[in-house]
Structures are given as structure tokens and as C-alpha cells.
N, C-alpha and C positions, 0 to 999 in steps of 0.2 A: 521428356521424352520424344525418342526417334520417331519415326514416320513407321505405320503397320510392314511388317512384314509384307512380298508380295504372297498372293494367292497360289500354292502348291498348282502346281501342274498336273493335271489327267493323265499325264502318260501315263503312267507308269500303272493306274487303276483300268486305261482302255487294256492294256497290253495283256492284263493279267484275264480282265474280262474276254476274252478276244480268245488267249488263251484256251479259256476254260471252252467256248464254244467252237475252237476247234476239234477238241477232245470229243464233245459230245456230237456234235451233231454231222462234222467236217469228217472224220474219221468215220464215225458210220454213213454215212453218205459211200465213201468211195468204197468200201467194205461192202455193202450193196449194190454196187457194179459188182466186180470181179465174183461177188456170191450169187445172186441171183439166179432161180433152179431153170434148168433147161437147158436144151441142146449147148455143144460146146465148138470149140473153135474160132479164128481169129481172126486176120485178114487176108485176105489169098493169097496175095500179092507181098506179101511182109512190114515190117514194118519200116517209113520214110524218114521219120523224126525222132526224136528225144528230148527229153526236155529240163533245162538245168534252173540251176537258182543264184543266182549273180547278188553281186553285193547292194546292189540297188536296182531301181526301177525308176520306169519314166523321166530318165534323163535324168536321175539323180536325186529324183521327188523327195522316193520313197529308200530307205536307208534297211537293209537283212540287222534286225536285233536277234533272231534264232533261228536257224535254220531246224527246221523239222524232221527231213529226210528218215533219218533211221528212226527216231521219237514211235512215229507213224508208222511208216514200213514194215516196220514190224509187226505189226496188228493189220496186216492187210494181204490177203492170202495173195498168190502173184496168176492166177488163173482160176479162169470160172466160164459161166455163159457163152459171156458175150467181149469177155478178154481172154488175154493168156499172156506168157510171160511179164506182168506188168512189173512194173520199178516205179517207186514212189520217187517226185522228188517237191521240197516244199518249204515253207518260210513265211516266218512274221517278221511284218516291215512298219517302219514307226516313219510320219511328217508331223511333228508337231504333238499334237494336241489327235492327230487321225492316227489307225490303225490298218493294217492293210497285211489277208492272209492269199498267202498265192498255195493252193496245195492242186498240185497236180500228179499224174501218171503220164506211163510211156507203157506201149508191145505191141501185142497185135489186140487190134477191137473190132470186128466182127457189123457191130451194132451201132454206133454214133450215137442212132437216134434215142436207141432204150437204155443205152449209156446215161446219156443225161436225163431221160426217163428215172432212170432206178436213182440216181445220184439226188436230184430231187425227194425220189421219195428218202430217201435214207434223210436224211436230214428233216425229213418231218416227224420221225420216229426220236428222235433224238429227246429226253426231257425235258419238258417245258419250252420245245421249239413248236412254232408253227408258221407254216406260209400265209404272211398277211395280206402283200400283194401276187401272185397268182405268175410265172413264169410265161412271158412273153419273147419275140424273136425278135431283135434290132441286126441290121448291117449297117453298121455307122460308113459313114464314105464309101455308100454303094456295096461293100466286102460282098466277094460272096461265100465266104464265110458263116455266114452270121453265130450270133452270141447268143445264151439264154437266157433272158435277166426278171430278177423278181426280189421278193425283200422279203426274209424272215422276221422271226420278230423272235428274242429265246429270255425266257424268265428264267431270273440266276439268282439265288439269295437274295430275293425282293428288287430285284433290281431290272427293268426293262430295258430292253439293250434292240436294238432297232440295228437291222444287219443286210443293205444292201449285198444282192448277190447275180453274179454271172459265169456264165459254165458254157465249156464249148470245148467240143468231143469234133473226129477224125479217125481216121483207121487206123492211127500211130499214137495220140496224146488225148488223156482228157486233162482239163483243168478249171478250176475252181476258186474263182477269185472272190472276195467276201474282205470290205469294209463302210466302216465304222468312225464318227466322228466325237472323239471326247467331248465335246463342248453342245453337239446334239446325241445325247446319246442314246437317249427316248424318245425319237424322232417324231412324228404323225407316221409310216410308211409309207402315207401315199404324196408325203409332200418332197419323195425322196426323186432326185433327178437317174431314172435309170438310163437316159441316150448317155447323157454324161457317163454313166459306168462304163460301160457298151463300150464306148470311146477309147478308156483307160485302160480296159481287156484286150480289146481288141493291139490294138502299143504293146498291151504286157504277150499280148498271145507269142506278135513279132521278135519281141526279147530272149522270152525264153525257150523256144520251139528252135530247137538245130538239126541238120539233118543228120541223119544217122549213118557216120563211116563207115570203115572198117574195123576202125582204133573202137571207136567205141561199140562193139558187136563183140568185138574180140576180150574187153572189157568186166564187160558180163554183169557188174557188179555196180558200188555205188560210183559217178566220177566225181572225185574228190576237187579236184583243178576246175571243171566245169561249175558246178557248185558256186564258186566263188568267185569266178567270173576271173580265174588266175589267168 
């Protein structure tokens, strides 16, 4: 008899599970950002940046598996209490047995702090979801634009999934980065190195947040070339 077959990779399973997390948690979170009751209005000076979905992140560590911009964008209102003229840009990325979901919005954001709070509140409302490690601010490398990071636990089809997340928001953009590892999919939430994820998130923000020029404003809708890194 020949040698036993190698164990199957968990990548497909991880990506499928994370896709469910995105649908039930992240979508609800970003809907909460623009659907919060209250007075309207965006940033007085108008947006300075937009976000894009590149083919890879973190210097090629993660590669794009699926662009989620259209499917998620169709479920999100464009205007709300603290944000207006919002557009969605996001994707699902893979690196071996690891999966990363990037979900961003860009437009006019009048209250970045409330945007972060609304995002986390929306994540808590997902079925079977809870924030096991409350969010705290991280400023890796001394960056003046801190990110909020915590750990969400999602229970789906009998499986416990530990999903660390980091969120940023400014007057033009907001982003949510979630990462999980198929080899440690049910890890103790308090064992997660959130400082490491914060460092990744700051780097990712630098890769996907780009100046909003006249051409981007004129296009108005989805920037296909930008999302593919063309």
C-alpha cells in the first residue's frame, strides 16, 4: 500500500466560514454605520480619500480570493446619521490556511468615533456572535491614527470561530479587518496577539486608502481598475 494521502487543507472551509461571518456580522456592522438614527451630515471639508481592493495585501502575503464590493454594497444604504455618499470596497483574501476579510467604506464621515462604535455594535447583533475581547485602541509604530481592535467569537453550524478584528475610521474612510487561522479556528480569544493584527491593519490601511482625486469623484461608482490593482 502506498503512503496515506496528505491531510486536506482547511483553506476552503475557513474561507467559507469567514464568508458567513462577513454576511452576518460585517454587513450588519457597516449597515449600522449609515443607518444609525440621528442628525445627518458628513465631513465639512468633504472626503479626501477613497478605498480600493488590490489583488494582494501586505506585500503579497494575502491574495484576493473574492471581491465583495458589489454584493455587500447592494445591502448598504448610501446615507445615514454620521455618513453620506458612502461606497463599499471590500474583499476576501487567503494565505495558506489563513483568511482575511477587508471591508471598507468611503465618503463623508462626520463622526469617526461614532462610526467605530456603530460598527462594533452591528457586529454584536449578528446571530451567534459576541465580542469576547472588548475593543481597545492600538497605535503601532506611534501612528497618530489609532485603530480599535478586539476579538469576536462566532458560532455557526456548531463551530466556534475566533475572529480577531481591527477597525479604523476618519473623515473619509472606515475599514474593518478580520483575520482567522484554519489551524486555530477556535483559539482562546485572549490568546490572540491583537498588537500584531493592529500592525497589519495599519499597513493595510496604507495600501488601500488612496487620495480621492477629480477622476475618482467623476466616476462616482465602482472603480474596477483600482480594485484589481490595475
